[in-house]
C-alpha positions in Angstrom: 100.5 112.0 72.5 96.4 111.7 71.8 94.1 112.8 74.4 92.9 109.5 75.1 96.0 108.3 76.0 96.2 111.0 78.7 93.3 110.8 80.0 93.9 107.0 80.7 97.4 108.3 82.4 95.2 110.3 85.0 92.7 107.6 85.8 93.6 105.7 89.7 94.9 103.1 89.9 92.0 100.5 91.0 93.1 97.7 93.0 90.8 94.4 93.6 90.9 92.4 96.5 90.2 89.8 94.1 91.8 89.4 90.6 89.8 90.1 87.8 89.4 87.8 84.7 92.3 88.7 81.8 94.0 91.1 83.9 97.6 91.8 84.0 100.4 91.1 86.8 100.9 94.5 88.4 104.4 94.9 89.8 104.1 94.7 93.9 105.9 95.4 96.7 107.3 93.5 99.7 104.8 92.5 102.3 107.5 94.2 105.0 107.6 97.7 103.3 104.0 97.4 102.4 103.7 96.7 106.3 105.7 99.9 107.4 103.8 101.9 105.4 100.4 100.7 106.3 101.5 101.6 109.8 103.1 104.8 109.2 99.8 106.1 107.5 97.7 104.8 110.9 99.9 106.8 112.7 98.6 109.7 111.3 97.0 112.4 113.8 93.3 113.1 112.2 92.5 114.3 110.8 95.5 113.7 108.3 94.6 109.9 108.9 91.5 110.0 107.6 92.2 112.2 104.8 95.1 109.4 103.8 92.8 106.7 104.2 90.1 107.9 102.5 92.4 108.7 99.2 93.6 104.7 99.2 90.1 103.9 99.4 88.9 105.8 96.3 92.4 104.3 94.5 91.5 100.7 95.2 87.7 101.3 94.2 86.3 100.2 97.7 83.1 102.3 99.5 84.9 105.3 100.9 84.2 107.1 103.8 84.3 103.4 105.3 84.8 103.9 109.5 88.1 101.8 109.6 90.5 100.1 107.8 91.9 96.9 109.2 96.3 96.9 108.9 96.5 93.9 107.3 94.4 95.2 104.3 95.2 98.0 104.3 99.4 96.6 103.7 97.7 94.5 101.5 96.3 97.3 99.4 99.4 98.8 99.6 101.3 96.0 98.4 100.5 97.4 94.6 103.7 98.9 93.4 102.0 102.2 92.1 99.8 102.5 95.1 102.4 102.5 97.0 105.0 104.4 94.8 102.8 107.2 95.2 101.0 107.1 98.3 105.1 107.0 100.1 105.7 110.1 97.8 102.3 112.2 99.2 103.3 110.5 102.4 107.7 111.8 102.6 106.1 115.6 101.3 103.8 115.8 103.7 106.2 115.0 106.9 109.2 116.9 104.8 110.2 119.7 106.7 108.6 122.9 105.2 
């Protein structure tokens, strides 16, 4: 596989609040599932809650370190299928019995 393709595959997904002109439509997750994942993330104890939120804000391209992310906004970001899949797998791995 060419290095250019590998490098592109490793880039984080950037989800914009406003669609970018010419952007290809992305797969979405039902709002109910996105809301459930958002609630699970917000229910984490610190420092893990803040760490998951910072990771998500990096993926979506917002300013990291913002003090609070509203549940609705977080759920909106998590309707992106790729982001939802990444974060839900990380959360499952984190919560798995050790």
